[in-house]
C-alpha positions in Angstrom: -6.2 2.9 33.2 -2.6 4.0 32.7 -2.1 7.5 31.4 -1.1 7.8 27.7 2.4 8.9 27.0 2.8 12.0 24.9 4.4 10.0 22.1 1.4 7.5 22.1 -1.1 10.4 22.1 0.8 12.1 19.2 0.7 8.8 17.2 -3.0 8.5 17.8 -3.7 12.0 16.6 -1.5 11.5 13.6 -3.3 8.3 12.6 -6.7 10.0 13.1 -5.8 13.0 10.9 -4.2 10.7 8.3 -7.4 8.5 8.3 -9.7 11.5 7.9 -7.6 12.7 4.9 -7.5 9.3 3.4 -11.3 8.9 3.7 -12.0 12.3 2.4 -13.4 13.8 5.6 -10.7 16.4 5.3 -10.6 17.4 1.6 -7.6 18.5 -0.4 -6.9 22.2 0.5 -9.0 22.1 3.7 -7.9 24.1 6.6 -7.2 22.3 9.9 -8.1 24.6 12.8 -5.9 23.6 15.7 -8.0 25.3 18.4 -11.2 23.7 17.4 -9.6 20.3 16.7 -7.8 20.2 20.1 -11.1 21.0 21.8 -13.0 18.3 19.8 -10.4 15.7 20.7 -10.1 16.9 24.3 -6.3 17.3 24.2 -3.8 20.1 24.5 -2.2 21.6 21.4 1.2 20.0 22.0 0.4 16.5 20.7 -1.7 17.9 17.9 1.1 20.2 16.7 3.6 17.3 16.9 1.3 15.2 14.8 0.8 18.0 12.3 4.6 18.4 11.9 5.0 14.7 11.4 2.4 14.8 8.6 4.1 17.8 7.1 7.3 15.8 6.9 5.4 13.1 5.1 4.1 15.7 2.5 0.5 15.4 3.7 0.1 18.7 5.5 1.1 22.2 4.4 1.8 24.9 7.0 1.5 28.4 5.7 3.1 31.1 7.9 0.5 33.5 9.4 -2.2 31.7 7.4 -2.7 28.3 9.0 -2.5 24.6 8.5 -3.9 23.0 5.4 -4.3 19.5 3.8 -1.7 19.7 1.1 -2.8 20.0 -2.5 -0.3 18.1 -4.6 0.7 19.3 -8.1 0.1 17.1 -11.1 3.9 16.6 -11.4 4.0 15.3 -7.8 1.1 13.0 -8.3 2.7 11.5 -11.4 5.9 10.9 -9.6 4.2 9.3 -6.7 2.2 7.1 -9.1 5.4 5.8 -10.5 6.4 4.8 -7.0 3.0 3.2 -6.5 3.4 1.2 -9.7 6.6 -0.3 -8.5 5.6 -0.9 -4.9 2.2 -2.5 -5.8 4.0 -4.8 -8.2 6.3 -5.8 -5.3 3.4 -6.4 -3.0 1.7 -8.6 -5.5 4.8 -10.7 -6.0 5.3 -11.2 -2.3 1.6 -12.1 -1.9 1.8 -14.7 -4.7 4.8 -16.3 -3.2 3.0 -16.8 0.1 -0.7 -16.6 -0.7 -3.1 -19.1 0.7 -6.8 -19.8 -0.1 -7.9 -17.4 2.6 -6.1 -14.4 1.0 -7.3 -15.3 -2.4 -10.9 -15.5 -1.1 -10.5 -12.1 0.5 -9.4 -10.6 -2.7 -12.2 -12.1 -4.7 -14.7 -11.0 -2.1 -13.8 -7.4 -2.8 -15.8 -7.8 -6.1 -18.5 -10.1 -4.9 -21.9 -9.3 -6.4 -20.3 -7.0 -9.1 -21.6 -7.6 -12.6 -19.2 -6.3 -15.3 -22.2 -5.5 -17.5 -23.6 -3.1 -14.8 -20.4 -1.3 -13.8 -21.6 2.0 -15.3 -24.6 1.9 -12.9 -22.6 0.8 -9.8 -19.8 3.3 -10.0 -19.8 4.2 -6.3 -19.9 0.6 -5.2 -17.0 -0.1 -7.6 -14.8 2.7 -6.2 -15.3 1.1 -2.8 -14.5 -2.4 -4.1 -11.4 -1.0 -5.9 -10.2 0.5 -2.6 -10.7 -2.7 -0.7 -8.9 -4.7 -3.3 -5.8 -2.5 -3.3 -5.8 -2.2 0.5 -6.1 -6.0 0.9 -3.4 -6.6 -1.7 -0.9 -4.5 0.2 -1.9 -5.3 3.8 -1.7 -9.1 3.1 1.8 -9.0 1.6 3.4 -9.1 5.0 5.7 -6.0 4.9 5.0 -3.3 7.4 7.4 -0.9 5.6 5.6 -1.5 2.3 2.2 -1.0 3.9 3.2 2.3 5.5 5.0 3.7 2.4 2.1 3.0 0.1 -0.4 4.3 2.6 1.4 7.6 2.7 1.6 7.8 -1.1 -2.1 7.1 -1.3 -2.9 9.8 1.2 -0.6 12.3 -0.5 -2.3 11.9 -3.9 -5.8 11.7 -2.3 -6.2 8.2 -3.9 -9.8 7.7 -2.8 -10.9 10.9 -4.4 -9.1 10.0 -7.6 -10.9 6.6 -7.6 -14.3 8.2 -7.4 -13.4 10.6 -10.2 -12.2 7.6 -12.3 -15.3 5.5 -12.0 -17.5 8.5 -13.0 -15.5 9.3 -16.1 -14.1 6.1 -17.5 -15.1 2.6 -18.7 -14.2 0.4 -15.7 -14.6 -2.9 -17.4 -11.0 -3.3 -18.5 -9.8 -2.3 -15.1 -12.1 -4.9 -13.5 -10.7 -7.6 -15.7 -7.2 -6.5 -14.7 -8.1 -6.9 -11.0 -9.4 -10.4 -11.7 -6.2 -11.3 -13.7 -4.0 -10.2 -10.8 -6.0 -12.4 -8.4 -5.6 -15.4 -10.8 -1.9 -14.9 -10.9 -1.7 -14.7 -7.1 -3.8 -17.8 -6.8 -1.5 -19.6 -9.2 1.5 -18.6 -7.0 3.1 -16.9 -10.1 5.0 -14.0 -8.4 6.5 -12.6 -11.6 3.1 -12.6 -13.5 1.4 -11.1 -10.5 4.0 -8.3 -10.2 3.9 -7.5 -13.9 0.1 -7.4 -14.0 -0.2 -5.2 -10.8 2.4 -2.7 -12.1 0.8 -2.6 -15.5 -2.6 -2.1 -13.9 -1.4 1.1 -12.1 0.6 2.3 -15.2 -2.3 1.7 -17.6 -4.9 3.9 -15.8 -5.5 7.1 -17.7 -4.2 9.2 -14.8 -3.8 12.5 -16.7 -7.4 12.7 -17.8 -8.5 11.6 -14.2 -6.3 14.4 -12.8 -7.8 16.9 -15.3 -11.3 16.0 -14.0 -10.3 16.0 -10.3 -10.2 18.8 -7.7 -7.6 16.9 -5.7 -4.6 18.4 -7.4 -3.3 21.7 -8.7 -1.4 22.3 -12.0 1.2 24.6 -10.5 3.3 24.6 -7.3 1.2 25.3 -4.2 2.0 28.8 -3.1 -1.3 29.8 -1.6 -1.6 27.1 1.1 -4.9 25.9 -0.2 -8.5 27.1 0.1 -10.3 27.2 3.5 -12.8 24.5 4.1 
């Protein structure tokens, strides 16, 4: 087996850390202990530190001098600004998908909500958070733009999107949001790019983000000057 180049190893570590943050295995504010992580991965600190600095540049990691490395806690202002970007970019993804969508893509989108009964959403909140994640992930990944996929993934990691989804389904009526998901799929199936873009953007914009953020532990109200709490 050929030896991994340093750049390849750094990319692998970066993707691993980003995935763990995205999936909530590393919570907002959690400390990343370099020594322990390097031992766990069986690597030297060099590729780990390079990966950490790349994630810092993306706004995902916070390095506090003499304190350590932490998963960055965004401020409410930062999250709202990133959500504005997500609104525009998911609209673009939906438009692109409608222009080139085929029956396979439409089926994949509908399968995200297979077996979900709108009347029982209040009792299936965890399942719906997973379905919501799959829907948005499929919508973006199927649009055919690597740049769009990467940009939106970074945005979602920075705002701890999966954590916000779980907060949302526990505190809000998900039936209107479910109907919006289905309407977006219908527009894509019809090949109507403008309607799909409008519905996808309105869907992101219409979520009561402020109340979700108020109920979430994934953000802070003021600029992060404390580096975050230790895990």
